[in-house]
GUVEXZA-339468 format. One record per atom (N, C-alpha, C): atom name; chain; x, y, z; residue in three letters. Coordinates in Angstrom, 3 decimals, always signed. Atoms other than C-alpha are relative to their C-alpha. Layout:
<atoms>
ATOM nunu vexmar        u        v        w drentor
ATOM   CA      A        X        Y        Z     Ala
...
</atoms>
This chain:
<atoms>
ATOM nunu vexmar        u        v        w drentor
ATOM    N      A   -1.391   -0.364   -0.170     Met
ATOM   CA      A  -53.658  +97.040  +57.405     Met
ATOM    C      A   +0.810   -1.282   +0.175     Met
ATOM    N      A   -0.910   +1.153   -0.057     Arg
ATOM   CA      A  -50.721  +94.640  +57.177     Arg
ATOM    C      A   +1.101   +0.282   +1.018     Arg
ATOM    N      A   -0.962   -0.186   -1.088     Phe
ATOM   CA      A  -48.518  +94.202  +60.247     Phe
ATOM    C      A   +1.145   -1.000   -0.082     Phe
ATOM    N      A   -1.134   +0.854   -0.306     Gly
ATOM   CA      A  -45.057  +92.803  +60.852     Gly
ATOM    C      A   +0.263   +0.152   +1.489     Gly
ATOM    N      A   -0.219   -0.009   -1.448     Ile
ATOM   CA      A  -44.268  +91.867  +64.444     Ile
ATOM    C      A   +1.418   -0.507   +0.266     Ile
ATOM    N      A   -1.324   +0.446   -0.436     Val
ATOM   CA      A  -40.819  +91.578  +66.061     Val
ATOM    C      A   -0.059   -0.232   +1.505     Val
ATOM    N      A   -0.035   +0.351   -1.423     Val
ATOM   CA      A  -40.385  +89.811  +69.413     Val
ATOM    C      A   +1.460   -0.194   +0.391     Val
ATOM    N      A   -1.414   +0.014   -0.391     Asn
ATOM   CA      A  -37.019  +90.465  +71.080     Asn
ATOM    C      A   +0.268   -0.617   +1.366     Asn
ATOM    N      A   -0.179   +0.512   -1.367     Glu
ATOM   CA      A  -37.596  +88.882  +74.507     Glu
ATOM    C      A   -0.560   -1.404   +0.129     Glu
ATOM    N      A   +0.433   +1.367   -0.253     Gly
ATOM   CA      A  -38.028  +85.356  +75.828     Gly
ATOM    C      A   -1.366   -0.058   +0.657     Gly
ATOM    N      A   +1.381   +0.138   -0.470     Pro
ATOM   CA      A  -41.358  +83.972  +76.970     Pro
ATOM    C      A   -0.191   +0.152   +1.502     Pro
ATOM    N      A   +0.213   -0.022   -1.451     Tyr
ATOM   CA      A  -40.766  +83.909  +80.720     Tyr
ATOM    C      A   +0.938   +0.947   +0.732     Tyr
ATOM    N      A   -0.921   -0.949   -0.625     Thr
ATOM   CA      A  -38.212  +86.658  +81.351     Thr
ATOM    C      A   -0.458   +1.439   -0.150     Thr
ATOM    N      A   +0.423   -1.349   +0.333     His
ATOM   CA      A  -40.106  +89.665  +80.061     His
ATOM    C      A   -1.444   -0.051   -0.485     His
ATOM    N      A   +1.405   -0.075   +0.410     Gln
ATOM   CA      A  -43.669  +90.757  +79.310     Gln
ATOM    C      A   -0.177   +0.118   -1.514     Gln
ATOM    N      A   +0.093   -0.311   +1.425     Ala
ATOM   CA      A  -42.871  +91.465  +75.641     Ala
ATOM    C      A   -0.658   -1.105   -0.824     Ala
ATOM    N      A   +0.566   +1.092   +0.784     Ser
ATOM   CA      A  -43.778  +88.020  +74.305     Ser
ATOM    C      A   -1.510   -0.118   +0.220     Ser
ATOM    N      A   +1.440   +0.017   -0.299     Asp
ATOM   CA      A  -47.149  +87.977  +76.089     Asp
ATOM    C      A   -0.710   +1.147   -0.709     Asp
ATOM    N      A   +0.616   -1.178   +0.613     Thr
ATOM   CA      A  -47.914  +91.484  +74.867     Thr
ATOM    C      A   -0.049   -0.145   -1.516     Thr
ATOM    N      A   -0.024   +0.205   +1.452     Ala
ATOM   CA      A  -46.862  +90.636  +71.299     Ala
ATOM    C      A   -1.056   -1.012   -0.424     Ala
ATOM    N      A   +1.002   +1.023   +0.312     Tyr
ATOM   CA      A  -49.058  +87.525  +71.329     Tyr
ATOM    C      A   -1.409   +0.603   +0.036     Tyr
ATOM    N      A   +1.339   -0.592   -0.127     His
ATOM   CA      A  -52.122  +89.446  +72.563     His
ATOM    C      A   -0.235   +1.096   -1.043     His
ATOM    N      A   +0.117   -1.003   +1.053     Phe
ATOM   CA      A  -51.435  +92.306  +70.148     Phe
ATOM    C      A   -0.294   -0.681   -1.342     Phe
ATOM    N      A   +0.198   +0.722   +1.256     Thr
ATOM   CA      A  -51.216  +89.830  +67.255     Thr
ATOM    C      A   -1.422   -0.546   -0.086     Thr
ATOM    N      A   +1.384   +0.487   -0.025     Lys
ATOM   CA      A  -54.528  +88.244  +68.288     Lys
ATOM    C      A   -0.985   +1.145   -0.260     Lys
ATOM    N      A   +0.882   -1.152   +0.176     Ala
ATOM   CA      A  -56.140  +91.696  +68.454     Ala
ATOM    C      A   +0.037   +0.511   -1.443     Ala
ATOM    N      A   -0.144   -0.399   +1.403     Val
ATOM   CA      A  -54.779  +92.613  +65.010     Val
ATOM    C      A   -0.865   -0.895   -0.883     Val
ATOM    N      A   +0.771   +0.956   +0.801     Leu
ATOM   CA      A  -56.318  +89.457  +63.542     Leu
ATOM    C      A   -1.492   +0.144   +0.258     Leu
ATOM    N      A   +1.420   -0.170   -0.348     Ala
ATOM   CA      A  -59.602  +89.953  +65.409     Ala
ATOM    C      A   -0.568   +1.273   -0.621     Ala
ATOM    N      A   +0.429   -1.257   +0.613     Gly
ATOM   CA      A  -59.746  +93.469  +63.971     Gly
ATOM    C      A   -0.068   -0.063   -1.515     Gly
ATOM    N      A   +0.095   +0.168   +1.443     Gly
ATOM   CA      A  -59.662  +92.067  +60.454     Gly
ATOM    C      A   +1.245   +0.389   -0.767     Gly
ATOM    N      A   -1.259   -0.350   +0.651     His
ATOM   CA      A  -56.067  +93.034  +59.743     His
ATOM    C      A   +0.810   -1.250   -0.301     His
ATOM    N      A   -0.864   +1.109   +0.389     Glu
ATOM   CA      A  -53.279  +90.857  +58.358     Glu
ATOM    C      A   +1.324   +0.083   +0.751     Glu
ATOM    N      A   -1.339   +0.082   -0.569     Val
ATOM   CA      A  -50.089  +89.698  +60.054     Val
ATOM    C      A   +0.878   -0.663   -1.048     Val
ATOM    N      A   -0.884   +0.515   +1.045     Phe
ATOM   CA      A  -47.409  +89.286  +57.399     Phe
ATOM    C      A   +0.983   -1.009   +0.570     Phe
ATOM    N      A   -1.009   +0.885   -0.584     Arg
ATOM   CA      A  -44.828  +87.741  +59.698     Arg
ATOM    C      A   +0.235   +0.416   +1.450     Arg
ATOM    N      A   -0.518   -0.270   -1.336     Val
ATOM   CA      A  -43.737  +87.435  +63.323     Val
ATOM    C      A   +1.445   -0.476   -0.004     Val
ATOM    N      A   -1.431   +0.306   +0.009     Phe
ATOM   CA      A  -39.947  +87.578  +63.600     Phe
ATOM    C      A   +0.506   +0.003   +1.435     Phe
ATOM    N      A   -0.534   +0.147   -1.350     Phe
ATOM   CA      A  -38.308  +86.322  +66.797     Phe
ATOM    C      A   +1.511   +0.203   -0.059     Phe
ATOM    N      A   -1.399   -0.428   +0.067     Tyr
ATOM   CA      A  -34.928  +87.928  +67.451     Tyr
ATOM    C      A   +0.566   +0.057   +1.420     Tyr
ATOM    N      A   -0.683   -0.024   -1.292     His
ATOM   CA      A  -32.383  +88.028  +70.300     His
ATOM    C      A   -0.578   -1.111   +0.895     His
ATOM    N      A   +0.561   +1.023   -0.895     Asp
ATOM   CA      A  -33.825  +86.209  +73.352     Asp
ATOM    C      A   -1.411   -0.416   -0.401     Asp
ATOM    N      A   +1.324   +0.363   +0.495     Gly
ATOM   CA      A  -37.176  +86.169  +71.570     Gly
ATOM    C      A   -0.037   -1.353   -0.686     Gly
ATOM    N      A   -0.032   +1.309   +0.652     Val
ATOM   CA      A  -36.030  +83.033  +69.748     Val
ATOM    C      A   -0.393   -1.112   +0.968     Val
ATOM    N      A   +0.386   +1.015   -0.987     Asn
ATOM   CA      A  -36.685  +81.151  +73.000     Asn
ATOM    C      A   -1.500   -0.298   -0.011     Asn
ATOM    N      A   +1.422   +0.296   +0.182     Asn
ATOM   CA      A  -40.382  +81.362  +72.139     Asn
ATOM    C      A   -0.196   -1.186   -0.939     Asn
ATOM    N      A   +0.127   +1.004   +1.049     Gly
ATOM   CA      A  -39.692  +78.841  +69.375     Gly
ATOM    C      A   +0.566   -1.370   +0.311     Gly
ATOM    N      A   -0.495   +1.339   -0.328     Thr
ATOM   CA      A  -38.303  +75.845  +71.263     Thr
ATOM    C      A   -1.161   -0.888   +0.455     Thr
ATOM    N      A   +1.086   +0.918   -0.380     Arg
ATOM   CA      A  -40.576  +72.834  +71.594     Arg
ATOM    C      A   +0.257   -0.659   +1.348     Arg
ATOM    N      A   -0.315   +0.605   -1.289     Tyr
ATOM   CA      A  -38.849  +71.812  +74.826     Tyr
ATOM    C      A   -0.420   +0.850   +1.193     Tyr
ATOM    N      A   +0.529   -0.808   -1.096     Thr
ATOM   CA      A  -40.535  +74.519  +76.881     Thr
ATOM    C      A   -1.080   -0.796   +0.729     Thr
ATOM    N      A   +0.986   +0.727   -0.805     Val
ATOM   CA      A  -42.450  +72.884  +79.735     Val
ATOM    C      A   -0.335   +0.852   +1.229     Val
ATOM    N      A   +0.362   -0.831   -1.146     Pro
ATOM   CA      A  -44.056  +75.526  +81.942     Pro
ATOM    C      A   -0.859   -0.792   +0.992     Pro
ATOM    N      A   +0.884   +0.652   -0.961     Pro
ATOM   CA      A  -45.905  +74.561  +85.132     Pro
ATOM    C      A   -1.434   -0.058   -0.534     Pro
ATOM    N      A   +1.357   +0.204   +0.510     Gln
ATOM   CA      A  -49.464  +73.346  +84.574     Gln
ATOM    C      A   -0.892   +1.221   +0.182     Gln
ATOM    N      A   +0.852   -1.161   -0.252     Asp
ATOM   CA      A  -50.955  +76.531  +86.031     Asp
ATOM    C      A   +0.515   +1.273   -0.689     Asp
ATOM    N      A   -0.572   -1.150   +0.710     Asp
ATOM   CA      A  -48.866  +78.814  +83.774     Asp
ATOM    C      A   -0.334   -0.095   -1.486     Asp
ATOM    N      A   +0.257   +0.001   +1.443     Arg
ATOM   CA      A  -49.408  +79.823  +80.148     Arg
ATOM    C      A   +1.183   -0.617   -0.733     Arg
ATOM    N      A   -1.035   +0.601   +0.835     Asn
ATOM   CA      A  -47.470  +77.987  +77.453     Asn
ATOM    C      A   +0.074   +0.823   -1.279     Asn
ATOM    N      A   -0.056   -0.931   +1.124     Leu
ATOM   CA      A  -46.489  +80.755  +75.058     Leu
ATOM    C      A   +0.422   -0.666   -1.297     Leu
ATOM    N      A   -0.399   +0.700   +1.223     Gln
ATOM   CA      A  -44.747  +78.441  +72.602     Gln
ATOM    C      A   -1.200   -0.672   -0.632     Gln
ATOM    N      A   +1.199   +0.679   +0.506     Lys
ATOM   CA      A  -47.938  +76.410  +72.259     Lys
ATOM    C      A   -1.019   +1.012   -0.536     Lys
ATOM    N      A   +0.942   -1.035   +0.447     Leu
ATOM   CA      A  -50.062  +79.569  +71.984     Leu
ATOM    C      A   +0.414   +0.573   -1.353     Leu
ATOM    N      A   -0.495   -0.499   +1.287     Trp
ATOM   CA      A  -47.849  +80.942  +69.181     Trp
ATOM    C      A   -0.209   -1.039   -1.093     Trp
ATOM    N      A   +0.161   +1.066   +0.997     Ser
ATOM   CA      A  -47.904  +77.566  +67.377     Ser
ATOM    C      A   -1.449   -0.142   -0.429     Ser
ATOM    N      A   +1.428   +0.116   +0.313     Glu
ATOM   CA      A  -51.690  +77.349  +67.588     Glu
ATOM    C      A   -0.483   +1.192   -0.818     Glu
ATOM    N      A   +0.397   -1.204   +0.742     Leu
ATOM   CA      A  -52.119  +80.933  +66.389     Leu
ATOM    C      A   +0.493   -0.071   -1.444     Leu
ATOM    N      A   -0.561   +0.133   +1.351     Ala
ATOM   CA      A  -49.850  +80.270  +63.420     Ala
ATOM    C      A   -0.800   -1.006   -0.815     Ala
ATOM    N      A   +0.761   +1.023   +0.710     Glu
ATOM   CA      A  -51.780  +77.128  +62.509     Glu
ATOM    C      A   -1.396   +0.504   -0.371     Glu
ATOM    N      A   +1.366   -0.490   +0.232     Gln
ATOM   CA      A  -55.186  +78.803  +62.822     Gln
ATOM    C      A   -0.063   +1.092   -1.060     Gln
ATOM    N      A   +0.060   -1.185   +0.861     His
ATOM   CA      A  -54.275  +81.913  +60.835     His
ATOM    C      A   +1.061   +0.021   -1.100     His
ATOM    N      A   -1.027   +0.053   +1.040     Gly
ATOM   CA      A  -51.406  +80.839  +58.591     Gly
ATOM    C      A   +1.082   +1.044   +0.166     Gly
ATOM    N      A   -1.017   -1.018   -0.277     Ile
ATOM   CA      A  -48.934  +83.187  +60.263     Ile
ATOM    C      A   +1.393   -0.603   -0.148     Ile
ATOM    N      A   -1.393   +0.389   +0.188     Asp
ATOM   CA      A  -45.267  +82.944  +59.319     Asp
ATOM    C      A   +0.780   +0.376   +1.259     Asp
ATOM    N      A   -0.797   -0.215   -1.205     Leu
ATOM   CA      A  -43.292  +82.534  +62.581     Leu
ATOM    C      A   +1.453   -0.305   -0.333     Leu
ATOM    N      A   -1.397   +0.159   +0.404     Val
ATOM   CA      A  -39.605  +83.087  +61.832     Val
ATOM    C      A   +0.918   +0.270   +1.186     Val
ATOM    N      A   -1.002   -0.108   -1.056     Val
ATOM   CA      A  -36.774  +82.540  +64.304     Val
ATOM    C      A   +1.339   +0.339   -0.660     Val
ATOM    N      A   -1.295   -0.410   +0.548     Cys
ATOM   CA      A  -33.473  +84.325  +63.571     Cys
ATOM    C      A   +1.027   -1.118   +0.182     Cys
ATOM    N      A   -0.927   +1.131   -0.042     Ile
ATOM   CA      A  -30.880  +81.682  +62.713     Ile
ATOM    C      A   +1.197   +0.253   +0.911     Ile
ATOM    N      A   -1.189   -0.273   -0.824     Ala
ATOM   CA      A  -27.890  +83.378  +64.373     Ala
ATOM    C      A   -0.360   +0.030   +1.482     Ala
ATOM    N      A   +0.430   -0.068   -1.400     Ala
ATOM   CA      A  -29.765  +84.156  +67.591     Ala
ATOM    C      A   -0.415   -1.377   +0.503     Ala
ATOM    N      A   +0.439   +1.345   -0.385     Ala
ATOM   CA      A  -31.258  +80.639  +67.624     Ala
ATOM    C      A   +1.188   -0.908   +0.268     Ala
ATOM    N      A   -1.160   +0.870   -0.184     Gln
ATOM   CA      A  -27.931  +78.880  +67.186     Gln
ATOM    C      A   +0.748   +0.334   +1.281     Gln
ATOM    N      A   -0.678   -0.402   -1.238     Arg
ATOM   CA      A  -26.389  +80.901  +70.021     Arg
ATOM    C      A   -0.707   -0.545   +1.232     Arg
ATOM    N      A   +0.809   +0.456   -1.135     Arg
ATOM   CA      A  -29.205  +79.653  +72.252     Arg
ATOM    C      A   -0.385   -1.476   -0.110     Arg
ATOM    N      A   +0.219   +1.435   +0.109     Gly
ATOM   CA      A  -29.199  +76.030  +71.094     Gly
ATOM    C      A   -1.319   -0.404   -0.614     Gly
ATOM    N      A   +1.259   +0.327   +0.667     Ile
ATOM   CA      A  -32.356  +76.159  +68.986     Ile
ATOM    C      A   +0.302   -0.317   -1.457     Ile
ATOM    N      A   -0.345   +0.482   +1.334     Leu
ATOM   CA      A  -32.051  +74.150  +65.779     Leu
ATOM    C      A   -1.190   -0.690   -0.653     Leu
ATOM    N      A   +0.950   +0.817   +0.752     Asp
ATOM   CA      A  -34.314  +72.818  +63.068     Asp
ATOM    C      A   +0.746   -1.243   -0.483     Asp
ATOM    N      A   -0.602   +1.268   +0.397     Glu
ATOM   CA      A  -33.643  +69.435  +61.476     Glu
ATOM    C      A   +1.261   +0.183   -0.852     Glu
ATOM    N      A   -1.151   -0.153   +0.895     Ser
ATOM   CA      A  -31.296  +70.666  +58.752     Ser
ATOM    C      A   +1.191   +0.647   +0.720     Ser
ATOM    N      A   -1.095   -0.631   -0.751     Glu
ATOM   CA      A  -29.260  +72.898  +61.100     Glu
ATOM    C      A   +0.612   -0.977   +0.997     Glu
ATOM    N      A   -0.525   +1.008   -0.920     Ala
ATOM   CA      A  -28.945  +70.076  +63.637     Ala
ATOM    C      A   +0.922   -0.962   -0.748     Ala
ATOM    N      A   -0.801   +0.911   +0.809     Arg
ATOM   CA      A  -27.651  +67.770  +60.918     Arg
ATOM    C      A   +1.306   +0.674   -0.428     Arg
ATOM    N      A   -1.176   -0.744   +0.470     Arg
ATOM   CA      A  -25.269  +70.437  +59.565     Arg
ATOM    C      A   +1.047   +0.177   +1.094     Arg
ATOM    N      A   -0.917   -0.212   -1.129     His
ATOM   CA      A  -23.765  +70.952  +63.030     His
ATOM    C      A   +0.298   -1.280   +0.772     His
ATOM    N      A   -0.303   +1.279   -0.625     Gly
ATOM   CA      A  -23.608  +67.266  +63.905     Gly
ATOM    C      A   -0.720   -0.238   +1.313     Gly
ATOM    N      A   +0.780   +0.192   -1.222     Lys
ATOM   CA      A  -26.265  +67.434  +66.605     Lys
ATOM    C      A   -1.005   -1.127   -0.209     Lys
ATOM    N      A   +0.836   +1.197   +0.098     Ser
ATOM   CA      A  -28.520  +64.485  +67.375     Ser
ATOM    C      A   -1.490   +0.281   -0.182     Ser
ATOM    N      A   +1.426   -0.272   +0.152     Gly
ATOM   CA      A  -31.866  +66.259  +67.203     Gly
ATOM    C      A   -0.295   +1.479   -0.095     Gly
ATOM    N      A   +0.440   -1.391   +0.109     Asp
ATOM   CA      A  -33.799  +69.421  +66.538     Asp
ATOM    C      A   -0.958   +0.316   +1.140     Asp
ATOM    N      A   +0.933   -0.383   -1.057     Asn
ATOM   CA      A  -35.965  +71.395  +68.941     Asn
ATOM    C      A   -0.883   +1.187   -0.392     Asn
ATOM    N      A   +0.857   -1.103   +0.440     Ile
ATOM   CA      A  -37.851  +73.925  +66.825     Ile
ATOM    C      A   -1.463   -0.408   +0.174     Ile
ATOM    N      A   +1.406   +0.283   -0.275     Ala
ATOM   CA      A  -41.521  +74.128  +67.775     Ala
ATOM    C      A   -0.820   -0.026   -1.288     Ala
ATOM    N      A   +0.882   +0.031   +1.178     Pro
ATOM   CA      A  -44.340  +73.364  +65.327     Pro
ATOM    C      A   -0.456   +1.406   -0.382     Pro
ATOM    N      A   +0.455   -1.293   +0.500     Gly
ATOM   CA      A  -45.255  +76.337  +63.164     Gly
ATOM    C      A   +1.101   +1.038   -0.114     Gly
ATOM    N      A   -1.137   -0.909   +0.072     Phe
ATOM   CA      A  -41.875  +78.035  +63.605     Phe
ATOM    C      A   +0.963   -0.495   -1.072     Phe
ATOM    N      A   -1.066   +0.378   +0.915     Arg
ATOM   CA      A  -39.099  +78.094  +61.036     Arg
ATOM    C      A   +1.200   +0.901   +0.259     Arg
ATOM    N      A   -1.235   -0.745   -0.205     Ile
ATOM   CA      A  -35.496  +79.245  +61.153     Ile
ATOM    C      A   +0.420   +0.628   -1.324     Ile
ATOM    N      A   -0.474   -0.694   +1.195     Ser
ATOM   CA      A  -34.243  +81.855  +58.695     Ser
ATOM    C      A   +0.852   +1.189   +0.444     Ser
ATOM    N      A   -0.911   -1.095   -0.289     Gly
ATOM   CA      A  -32.053  +84.932  +58.464     Gly
ATOM    C      A   -0.670   +1.360   +0.117     Gly
ATOM    N      A   +0.484   -1.372   -0.168     Leu
ATOM   CA      A  -32.367  +88.680  +58.949     Leu
ATOM    C      A   -0.685   +0.548   -1.245     Leu
ATOM    N      A   +0.712   -0.426   +1.209     Gly
ATOM   CA      A  -33.523  +89.037  +55.347     Gly
ATOM    C      A   -1.507   -0.080   +0.171     Gly
ATOM    N      A   +1.435   +0.145   -0.259     Gln
ATOM   CA      A  -36.922  +87.863  +56.603     Gln
ATOM    C      A   -0.539   +1.177   +0.813     Gln
ATOM    N      A   +0.389   -1.195   -0.763     Leu
ATOM   CA      A  -37.004  +90.767  +59.066     Leu
ATOM    C      A   -0.069   +1.207   -0.930     Leu
ATOM    N      A   -0.015   -1.112   +0.959     Ile
ATOM   CA      A  -36.071  +93.227  +56.307     Ile
ATOM    C      A   -1.238   -0.074   -0.895     Ile
ATOM    N      A   +1.180   +0.163   +0.853     Glu
ATOM   CA      A  -38.783  +91.787  +54.061     Glu
ATOM    C      A   -1.281   +0.371   +0.740     Glu
ATOM    N      A   +1.181   -0.360   -0.790     Ala
ATOM   CA      A  -41.347  +92.137  +56.865     Ala
ATOM    C      A   -0.139   +1.518   +0.099     Ala
ATOM    N      A   +0.033   -1.460   -0.067     Gly
ATOM   CA      A  -40.389  +95.799  +57.228     Gly
ATOM    C      A   -0.421   +0.643   -1.306     Gly
ATOM    N      A   +0.358   -0.530   +1.318     Ile
ATOM   CA      A  -40.817  +96.346  +53.496     Ile
ATOM    C      A   -1.466   -0.299   -0.324     Ile
ATOM    N      A   +1.333   +0.453   +0.398     Glu
ATOM   CA      A  -44.035  +94.365  +53.035     Glu
ATOM    C      A   -1.127   +0.480   +0.908     Glu
ATOM    N      A   +1.037   -0.398   -0.957     Ala
ATOM   CA      A  -45.887  +95.488  +56.173     Ala
ATOM    C      A   -0.233   +1.505   -0.052     Ala
ATOM    N      A   +0.310   -1.419   -0.159     Asp
ATOM   CA      A  -47.656  +98.799  +56.601     Asp
ATOM    C      A   +0.597   +0.533   +1.304     Asp
ATOM    N      A   -0.556   -0.352   -1.306     Arg
ATOM   CA      A  -46.474  +98.818  +60.222     Arg
ATOM    C      A   +0.843   -1.166   +0.499     Arg
ATOM    N      A   -0.850   +0.987   -0.650     Leu
ATOM   CA      A  -43.583  +96.972  +61.883     Leu
ATOM    C      A   +0.033   +0.361   +1.473     Leu
ATOM    N      A   +0.127   -0.272   -1.425     Val
ATOM   CA      A  -44.225  +96.734  +65.623     Val
ATOM    C      A   +0.988   -0.893   +0.754     Val
ATOM    N      A   -1.061   +0.715   -0.706     Val
ATOM   CA      A  -41.346  +95.750  +67.929     Val
ATOM    C      A   -0.361   -0.086   +1.486     Val
ATOM    N      A   +0.263   +0.251   -1.408     Phe
ATOM   CA      A  -41.846  +94.198  +71.375     Phe
ATOM    C      A   +1.286   -0.434   +0.676     Phe
ATOM    N      A   -1.206   +0.317   -0.747     Gly
ATOM   CA      A  -38.950  +94.178  +73.836     Gly
ATOM    C      A   +1.143   +0.913   -0.381     Gly
ATOM    N      A   -1.165   -0.861   +0.183     Asp
ATOM   CA      A  -35.587  +95.858  +74.073     Asp
ATOM    C      A   +0.864   -0.460   -1.143     Asp
</atoms>
């Protein structure tokens, strides 16, 4: 089965990101495919490389990046939601006259068309968070 995942909540304000991460791992362990993980609303905060949790806490950004690298998962951050929260890739930072980007490795910024495509291409689209 082919899954699309939507994460609507930030990594440290709600359980949704943790649950989505563990669900995605379970999907892959079960031999299924993850077409795309789309981060929307506050979920885009999972994609900033400037997250520095305490040493005894989980680092969800790093976990998502590692999972994407290991399994070739497409991690997409909504451009409008990201810009509202100060998350930029290199080209968006340049376009807006900012001095640097902060998108985490394995993540990319794109539009809602990527969410629509995930809904079309996946057998199931599973949403985590409000």
